[in-house]
C-alpha positions in Angstrom: -101.8 -63.3 49.7 -103.2 -64.1 46.2 -106.6 -65.7 46.0 -106.7 -69.4 45.6 -108.6 -70.5 42.5 -109.4 -74.2 42.7 -112.2 -74.4 40.1 -111.5 -77.0 37.5 -107.9 -77.8 38.5 -108.4 -81.6 38.3 -106.9 -82.3 34.8 -106.7 -85.8 33.4 -103.4 -86.5 31.8 -103.4 -88.1 28.3 -100.7 -89.9 26.4 -97.6 -88.1 25.5 -97.3 -88.3 21.7 -94.3 -87.1 19.6 -95.0 -86.3 15.9 -92.4 -85.6 13.2 -92.1 -85.9 9.5 -88.7 -87.2 8.3 -87.1 -85.6 5.3 -84.7 -86.9 2.7 -81.7 -84.6 2.9 -78.2 -85.5 3.9 -78.0 -84.2 7.4 -74.7 -83.2 9.0 -74.0 -83.9 12.6 -74.5 -81.1 15.1 -75.4 -80.3 18.7 -78.9 -78.9 19.0 -79.4 -76.6 22.0 -82.2 -74.5 23.6 -81.2 -72.3 26.6 -79.3 -74.4 29.0 -80.2 -77.6 27.2 -77.7 -79.3 24.9 -78.6 -82.5 23.1 -76.1 -85.3 22.2 -74.4 -84.8 18.8 -76.8 -86.2 16.1 -77.8 -85.8 12.5 -81.5 -85.8 13.4 -83.5 -83.1 15.1 -86.0 -85.8 16.0 -83.6 -87.3 18.4 -82.6 -84.0 19.9 -86.3 -83.0 20.3 -87.1 -86.2 22.2 -84.1 -85.6 24.5 -85.4 -82.0 25.0 -88.9 -83.2 25.8 -87.6 -85.8 28.3 -88.8 -88.8 26.4 -86.5 -91.1 28.2 -88.9 -90.7 31.1 -92.0 -91.5 29.1 -93.8 -94.8 29.6 -95.0 -97.6 27.4 -98.4 -95.9 27.1 -96.9 -93.0 25.3 -96.0 -92.9 21.6 -93.4 -91.7 19.2 -94.6 -91.3 15.6 -92.3 -90.7 12.6 -94.0 -90.1 9.3 -91.9 -91.2 6.3 -92.1 -91.2 2.5 -90.6 -94.2 0.7 -87.5 -92.2 -0.2 -87.1 -90.8 3.4 -87.3 -94.4 4.6 -84.3 -95.5 2.6 -82.4 -92.2 2.9 -82.8 -91.4 6.6 -84.9 -94.0 8.5 -83.2 -97.4 7.8 -80.4 -96.3 5.5 -79.7 -98.6 2.6 -78.6 -98.4 -1.0 -78.2 -100.8 -3.9 -74.7 -101.3 -5.4 -74.0 -101.8 -9.1 -73.9 -105.6 -8.5 -77.3 -105.5 -6.9 -76.3 -106.0 -3.3 -77.6 -103.8 -0.5 -75.3 -101.6 1.6 -76.6 -100.4 4.9 -75.7 -97.3 6.9 -73.6 -95.8 4.1 -74.5 -92.5 2.2 -72.6 -90.3 -0.2 -72.0 -86.8 1.0 -73.4 -84.6 -1.8 -70.8 -81.9 -1.1 -67.6 -84.0 -0.9 -68.9 -86.8 -3.1 -67.4 -89.3 -0.7 -69.1 -92.3 1.0 -69.7 -91.7 4.7 -71.0 -93.9 7.6 -74.6 -92.8 8.1 -76.8 -94.4 10.7 -80.5 -93.7 10.2 -83.0 -92.2 12.6 -84.4 -95.7 13.5 -80.9 -96.7 14.9 -80.6 -93.4 16.6 -83.9 -93.8 18.4 -83.2 -97.3 19.4 -80.0 -96.1 21.1 -82.1 -93.7 23.3 -83.6 -96.7 25.0 -87.2 -95.3 25.0 -90.0 -97.1 26.8 -92.5 -95.5 24.5 -93.1 -97.5 21.3 -91.8 -95.9 18.1 -94.0 -96.2 15.0 -92.8 -95.6 11.5 -95.9 -94.5 9.5 -95.7 -94.3 5.7 -97.0 -91.2 3.8 -97.1 -90.3 0.2 -94.3 -88.2 -1.3 -96.7 -86.8 -4.0 -97.7 -83.2 -3.6 -101.3 -83.5 -4.9 -104.3 -82.2 -2.9 -105.5 -85.8 -2.4 -102.1 -86.9 -1.1 -102.0 -83.9 1.3 -105.5 -84.8 2.7 -104.3 -88.4 3.1 -101.3 -87.2 5.1 -103.7 -85.1 7.2 -105.9 -88.1 7.9 -102.9 -90.3 8.9 -101.5 -87.8 11.4 -105.0 -87.1 12.8 -105.8 -90.8 13.2 -102.8 -91.3 15.4 -104.2 -89.0 18.0 -106.5 -90.0 20.8 -108.8 -88.1 23.1 -106.8 -85.9 25.5 -103.3 -86.6 24.1 -100.5 -84.3 25.0 -98.7 -83.6 21.7 -95.1 -82.7 21.1 -94.0 -81.8 17.6 -91.0 -81.2 15.4 -91.7 -79.3 12.2 -88.1 -79.0 10.9 -88.0 -81.2 7.8 -90.2 -82.7 5.0 -92.5 -80.9 2.6 -93.0 -77.2 2.8 -96.7 -77.5 3.3 -96.2 -79.6 6.5 -96.0 -76.7 9.0 -99.2 -75.2 7.6 -100.9 -78.6 7.6 -99.8 -79.4 11.1 -101.0 -76.0 12.6 -104.4 -76.5 11.0 -104.5 -80.1 12.1 -103.7 -79.1 15.7 -106.6 -76.7 15.9 -108.9 -79.4 14.4 -107.8 -82.0 16.9 -108.0 -79.6 19.8 -111.7 -79.2 19.0 -112.6 -82.8 18.2 -110.2 -84.8 20.4 -109.4 -82.2 23.1 -105.6 -82.6 22.6 -103.2 -80.3 24.3 -100.1 -79.0 22.4 -97.2 -79.2 24.8 -94.3 -78.3 22.5 -93.4 -77.3 18.9 -89.7 -77.0 17.9 -87.8 -76.2 14.8 -84.2 -77.1 14.4 -82.5 -74.1 12.8 -79.5 -75.9 11.3 -78.8 -72.9 9.0 -78.1 -70.7 12.1 -75.3 -72.8 13.4 -72.7 -71.0 15.6 -69.2 -70.2 14.3 -67.9 -73.6 15.2 -70.5 -75.1 12.7 -71.5 -77.6 15.4 -74.1 -75.9 17.7 -77.5 -75.3 16.1 -80.4 -73.6 18.0 -83.8 -75.2 18.6 -86.6 -72.6 18.1 -89.6 -72.8 20.3 -92.8 -72.3 18.1 -95.2 -73.2 20.9 -96.2 -69.5 21.5 -97.7 -69.4 18.0 -100.0 -72.3 18.8 -100.8 -70.6 22.1 -101.6 -67.4 20.2 -104.2 -69.4 18.2 -105.7 -70.7 21.4 -105.8 -67.2 22.9 -107.4 -65.8 19.8 -110.1 -68.5 19.7 -110.7 -68.1 23.5 -110.8 -64.3 23.3 -113.2 -64.5 20.4 -115.4 -66.9 22.4 -115.5 -64.4 25.3 -116.3 -61.4 23.1 -118.9 -63.2 21.1 -120.6 -65.2 23.8 -119.4 -63.9 27.2 -118.0 -67.4 28.1 -114.5 -67.7 29.7 -114.4 -71.5 29.3 -111.7 -71.5 26.6 -109.6 -68.9 28.4 -109.9 -70.9 31.6 -108.9 -74.1 29.9 -105.6 -72.5 28.8 -104.4 -71.8 32.3 -106.0 -74.5 34.6 -103.5 -77.2 33.6 -100.6 -74.6 34.0 -101.9 -73.9 37.5 -101.7 -77.6 38.5 -98.2 -77.9 37.2 -96.9 -74.6 38.7 -98.5 -75.3 42.0 -96.9 -78.8 42.1 -93.5 -77.4 41.2 -93.8 -74.6 43.8 -94.8 -77.1 46.5 -91.9 -79.4 45.7 -89.5 -76.5 45.8 -90.9 -75.1 49.1 -90.9 -78.5 50.8 -92.2 -78.4 54.4 -94.7 -75.7 55.0 -95.3 -75.3 51.3 -98.9 -74.4 51.7 -97.9 -71.2 53.5 -95.3 -70.3 51.0 -96.9 -71.1 47.7 -99.0 -68.0 47.6 -96.5 -65.4 48.7 -94.2 -63.6 46.3 -91.6 -66.4 46.3 -93.2 -68.1 43.3 -93.9 -65.4 40.7 -95.1 -67.7 37.9 -97.5 -69.5 40.2 -98.7 -66.1 41.5 -99.1 -64.9 37.9 -101.2 -67.9 36.9 -103.4 -67.5 40.0 -103.8 -63.8 39.1 -104.9 -64.8 35.6 -107.4 -67.4 36.9 -108.8 -64.9 39.4 -109.3 -62.5 36.5 -111.2 -65.2 34.7 -113.3 -65.9 37.8 -114.3 -62.2 37.9 -115.0 -62.2 34.1 -117.2 -65.2 34.6 -119.0 -63.5 37.5 -119.5 -60.4 35.4 -121.0 -62.6 32.6 -123.2 -64.5 35.0 -124.7 -61.3 36.4 -125.7 -60.3 32.9 -127.0 -63.7 31.9 -129.1 -64.1 35.1 -130.3 -60.5 35.0 -128.9 -59.4 38.4 -129.5 -55.8 37.5 -128.6 -54.4 40.9 -125.1 -55.8 40.7 -124.7 -54.8 37.1 -125.7 -51.2 38.1 -123.2 -51.2 41.0 -120.5 -52.3 38.6 -118.3 -54.1 41.1 -117.5 -57.1 39.0 -116.7 -55.0 35.9 -114.5 -52.8 38.0 -112.6 -55.8 39.4 -112.1 -57.2 36.0 -110.6 -53.9 34.8 -108.3 -53.8 37.8 -107.1 -57.3 37.3 -106.7 -56.8 33.6 -104.2 -54.1 34.5 -102.3 -56.6 36.7 -102.3 -59.2 34.0 -100.9 -56.7 31.5 -98.0 -56.0 33.8 -97.1 -59.6 34.3 -98.0 -60.8 30.8 -94.6 -60.6 29.1 -92.2 -61.5 31.9 -93.9 -63.9 34.4 -96.6 -65.4 32.1 -94.2 -65.3 29.2 -96.7 -64.0 26.7 -95.3 -62.5 23.5 -96.1 -59.1 22.3 -98.9 -60.2 19.9 -100.9 -61.4 23.0 -101.2 -57.9 24.4 -103.8 -56.7 21.8 -105.9 -59.7 22.7 -105.8 -58.9 26.4 -106.7 -55.3 25.4 -109.6 -56.5 23.2 -111.0 -58.6 26.1 -110.6 -55.5 28.3 -112.7 -53.4 25.8 -115.7 -55.6 26.6 -115.8 -54.2 30.2 -113.9 -50.9 29.7 -117.1 -48.7 29.5 -118.6 -49.9 32.7 -118.5 -47.6 35.8 -119.3 -48.0 39.5 -122.9 -47.1 40.4 -124.0 -46.1 36.9 -127.4 -46.6 35.3 -125.6 -46.6 31.9 -124.3 -50.1 32.9 -127.8 -51.5 32.3 -127.9 -50.2 28.8 -124.4 -51.4 28.1 -125.5 -54.8 29.3 -128.5 -54.8 27.0 -126.1 -54.1 24.1 -123.7 -56.9 25.2 -126.5 -59.4 25.7 -127.7 -58.6 22.2 -124.1 -59.2 20.9 -124.0 -62.5 22.7 -127.5 -63.4 21.2 -129.0 -63.5 24.7 -132.0 -61.6 23.4 -134.4 -62.2 26.3 -131.8 -60.8 28.7 -131.2 -57.9 26.4 -135.0 -57.1 26.3 -135.2 -57.3 30.1 -132.2 -55.0 30.7 -133.5 -52.5 28.1 -137.0 -52.5 29.7 -135.8 -52.2 33.3 -132.9 -50.0 32.4 -135.3 -47.5 30.9 -137.6 -47.6 33.9 -134.6 -47.1 36.2 -133.4 -44.1 34.1 -136.8 -42.4 34.2 -137.1 -43.1 38.0 -133.9 -41.2 38.6 -134.9 -38.4 36.3 -138.1 -37.8 38.4 -136.6 -38.4 41.8 -138.2 -41.8 42.3 -136.5 -44.6 44.1 -135.7 -47.2 41.5 -135.5 -49.9 44.2 -139.1 -49.4 45.4 -141.7 -51.4 43.4 -144.4 -48.7 43.6 -142.0 -46.1 42.3 -141.1 -48.4 39.4 -144.8 -49.1 38.8 -145.4 -45.4 38.3 -142.9 -45.3 35.4 -144.0 -48.6 33.9 -147.7 -47.5 34.0 -146.9 -44.2 32.3 -145.0 -46.0 29.5 -148.2 -47.8 28.8 -150.7 -45.0 29.5 -149.2 -42.5 27.0 -149.2 -44.7 23.8 -152.7 -46.1 24.7 -154.1 -42.6 25.4 -155.7 -43.9 28.7 -157.7 -41.1 30.4 -156.7 -40.0 33.9 -159.7 -41.5 35.5 -158.6 -45.0 34.4 -155.0 -44.7 35.5 -153.9 -47.3 38.0 -152.2 -45.3 40.8 -150.0 -47.2 43.1 -149.7 -46.5 46.9 -150.8 -48.0 50.2 -152.8 -45.0 51.3 -154.5 -41.8 50.0 -151.4 -39.6 50.8 -149.1 -42.0 48.9 -151.5 -42.3 46.0 -151.8 -38.5 45.8 -148.1 -38.1 45.6 -147.7 -40.8 43.0 -150.6 -39.3 40.9 -148.8 -35.9 41.0 -145.5 -37.6 39.9 -147.3 -39.5 37.1 -148.9 -36.4 35.7 -145.5 -34.7 35.7 -144.1 -37.6 33.7 -147.2 -37.6 31.4 -146.6 -34.0 30.6 -142.8 -34.5 29.9 -142.1 -34.3 26.1 -139.1 -36.6 26.6 -141.1 -39.3 28.5 -143.9 -39.0 25.9 -141.4 -39.4 23.1 -139.9 -42.5 24.8 -143.2 -44.0 25.6 -144.6 -43.6 22.1 -141.7 -45.6 20.7 -141.2 -48.0 23.5 -144.3 -50.2 23.1 -142.4 -52.6 20.9 -140.0 -53.5 23.7 -143.0 -54.2 26.0 -144.6 -56.4 23.4 -141.5 -58.4 22.9 -141.0 -58.7 26.7 -144.6 -60.0 27.0 -144.1 -62.6 24.3 -141.0 -63.8 26.1 -142.8 -63.9 29.4 -145.6 -66.1 27.9 -143.1 -68.2 25.9 -145.0 -67.3 22.7 -147.9 -69.6 23.8 -150.7 -67.1 23.5 -153.3 -67.5 20.8 -151.6 -65.0 18.5 -147.8 -65.0 18.2 -147.0 -61.4 17.5 -143.4 -61.7 16.4 -141.5 -64.4 14.5 -138.0 -65.2 15.7 -136.3 -63.2 12.9 -138.5 -60.2 13.6 -137.7 -60.4 17.3 -134.0 -60.4 16.7 -134.1 -57.4 14.3 -136.4 -55.4 16.5 -134.3 -56.0 19.6 -131.2 -55.0 17.8 -132.9 -51.9 16.6 -134.3 -51.0 20.0 -130.9 -51.5 21.7 -129.5 -48.8 19.4 -132.5 -46.6 19.6 -132.9 -46.7 23.4 -129.3 -46.3 24.3 -128.3 -44.3 27.4 -126.9 -41.6 25.2 -130.2 -41.3 23.2 -132.3 -41.0 26.4 -130.0 -38.3 27.6 -130.4 -36.5 24.3 -134.2 -36.8 24.6 -134.2 -35.0 28.0 -131.7 -32.5 26.7 -134.1 -31.6 23.8 -136.9 -31.4 26.3 -135.5 -28.0 27.2 -136.0 -26.8 23.6 -139.3 -25.4 22.3 -140.7 -25.5 18.8 -143.5 -23.4 17.3 -145.1 -25.4 14.4 -146.9 -23.2 11.9 -149.5 -25.5 10.4 -151.5 -23.1 8.2 -151.6 -22.0 4.6 -149.6 -18.8 5.4 -145.9 -19.5 5.5 -144.1 -17.7 8.3 -141.9 -16.0 5.7 -144.9 -13.7 4.9 -145.7 -12.8 8.5 -145.4 -9.3 10.0 -142.6 -8.6 12.4 -145.0 -8.5 15.3 -146.3 -12.0 14.5 -142.8 -13.4 14.0 -141.6 -11.9 17.3 -144.6 -13.4 19.2 -144.0 -16.8 17.7 -140.3 -16.8 18.3 -141.0 -15.9 22.0 -142.7 -19.3 22.2 -140.2 -21.4 20.2 -138.2 -22.0 17.1 -140.6 -21.6 14.1 -141.1 -24.6 11.8 -143.5 -24.5 8.9 -145.7 -27.5 8.0 -148.1 -26.5 5.1 -151.8 -27.1 5.7 -153.1 -29.6 3.1 -155.8 -29.2 0.6 -159.0 -30.9 1.9 -161.3 -31.8 -1.0 -165.0 -31.3 -0.3 -165.9 -34.7 -1.8 -163.3 -36.7 0.3 -164.8 -39.7 2.0 -164.4 -40.6 5.7 -161.6 -43.2 5.1 -159.5 -40.9 3.0 -160.2 -38.0 5.5 -158.9 -40.2 8.4 -155.8 -41.2 6.4 -155.0 -37.6 5.7 -155.4 -36.7 9.4 -153.0 -39.5 10.3 -150.4 -38.5 7.7 -150.3 -34.8 8.9 -150.5 -35.8 12.6 -147.4 -37.9 12.2 -145.6 -35.1 10.3 -146.3 -32.7 13.1 -145.3 -35.2 15.8 -142.0 -35.8 14.1 -141.2 -32.1 14.2 -142.4 -31.9 17.8 -140.5 -35.1 18.9 -138.9 -34.7 22.3 -139.5 -30.9 22.5 -141.9 -28.6 24.2 -144.2 -28.1 21.3 -146.9 -25.5 20.3 -148.8 -25.9 17.1 -150.3 -22.9 15.4 -153.2 -24.4 13.4 -155.8 -22.7 11.1 -157.5 -24.1 8.0 -160.4 -26.1 6.8 -162.7 -26.2 9.9 -163.5 -30.0 10.2 -159.8 -30.9 9.6 -158.7 -28.3 12.1 -161.1 -29.6 14.7 -160.0 -33.2 14.3 -156.3 -32.3 14.3 -156.6 -30.1 17.4 -158.3 -33.0 19.2 -155.5 -35.4 18.1 -152.7 -33.1 19.3 -154.3 -32.0 22.6 -154.8 -35.6 23.5 -151.0 -35.8 23.3 -150.6 -32.8 25.6 -149.5 -30.5 22.7 -150.6 -26.9 23.0 -152.7 -25.6 20.0 -153.1 -22.0 19.1 -154.9 -19.8 16.5 -153.9 -16.3 15.4 -156.1 -13.4 16.6 -156.4 -10.3 14.4 -157.7 -6.8 14.8 -159.6 -5.1 11.9 -158.6 -1.5 11.1 -160.9 0.3 8.7 -159.5 3.0 6.4 -161.8 5.5 4.8 -160.9 5.9 1.1 -163.4 8.6 0.4 -166.3 8.6 -2.1 -168.1 6.2 0.2 -165.3 3.6 -0.1 -163.4 2.0 2.7 -160.7 -0.7 3.2 -160.3 -3.2 6.0 -156.8 -4.1 7.1 -156.4 -7.0 9.5 -153.4 -6.8 11.8 -151.9 -9.4 14.1 -153.2 -9.1 17.6 -151.8 -12.2 19.3 -152.4 -15.9 19.7 -155.2 -17.7 21.5 -155.4 -21.3 22.8 -157.9 -23.7 21.5 
């Protein structure tokens, strides 16, 4: 049994309004048809359209509007012509093909013969083709419409720009007056059958629906909202459920949701899909990270999208161009998996796309903590375990000494275990790399948490947006994976005045046994350099070295000017980077005549 979706099914019915622009041509009689429907023989597609739309059943609150130019009024509305003697003849026109006079009743007479309860209004429009005249026509058609009208259109005749104008106007009125387009027809008189009598009526409503779908899909992809998608199908559900219940008769409630009513079942399937899409979006918007991690809502959306794809063309009667839109909606959830920490980072990205920046920051922060928890066998659902990771992400960039660490745990045993785990993370090149770049996320999160009401506002709105967008890209799941992959790599930084290209084979072999060699030339340190310039030079070369070491097990071979070397070794060792110096052995060679030569050979590396 399909799920019953009742949300928002109460739809208020508006007026039924028929709109058409009358042309000036000499129209031949024909029988317009659409499927099993056949209209009475008529010259006017407007009459056939009103029969097709069941306008005889409309009420006095509904409306039929025919827009006419001055020429269309005399040629096809109330047909009249002046004779040579100045008298007026009515209901007579000359056939332009046979050049003979023919009895020709106008559309006004035809509509009166229908016996409509709905009032018929003839509305004059300009026959000029200027831009101002077109805008005036736009305004007159728009002014006819009221809030919530159900609109039926015929776009067969009149100016060539009218179909374009009408399609734009419909979207405009959908937004401002919440109209619903119920039908659009085109009388294809040129495609008459061999008997020259029957002419097909072409249903153009799917093109309007495609516009609705496009706008609704764009709203979902841009904002995560399913409101427009839901509004497309809620009225259909009400109608389909009523028709199914009428057909089923007694016991309808038990029959309506089995397989006997495929269109109703299809619409319910579509609305159930939208319910799950809404749930998926709400989990992101309200930061229910556990559910996002589990991925149940996303998985259900993917399954139901598959069902909708299968029923889209036959039961829902969606045309082929609708399928890419369904696929595009599916792309928004296609990357999510069941029980995956990657879902948290995908959600940070999606929230950023939807401009939900606070949620994006929260998912990025907590997603990173969860990821590191799992890397170090910590339980991401236990607050003390998460606090271990959160603390380390602050300790590393602030260089907080071990004695000042806040170690979680309810007893000494727990605290000892957590301390050991925190030291393990502190030593991890990947965690150090992440922590040293992650402080901006923490700062933005803090500003959000205090609503920017602290004495100093650290970031302006535009800076927050740009930094969050940068961080979402920088701290993606894939980049964190890469950081831990690189952690298995080792680099040997040669920070001396002696390039490794000039080293002996023994020294090269010893260095390569530690890691891949990378040269960073030792700078010239002037003797008259003041303290400020000296500090600046230290920072410059420290950052160069850290960039080479980033995310890897790093060893720095450092020798040079003594005070600079001392400062740099202190900087690097505070970041848990091993520092070495070369050790040499002097071999003295007797050259005779009281002369000798000392040769220094590489003897190994020694830690600072």
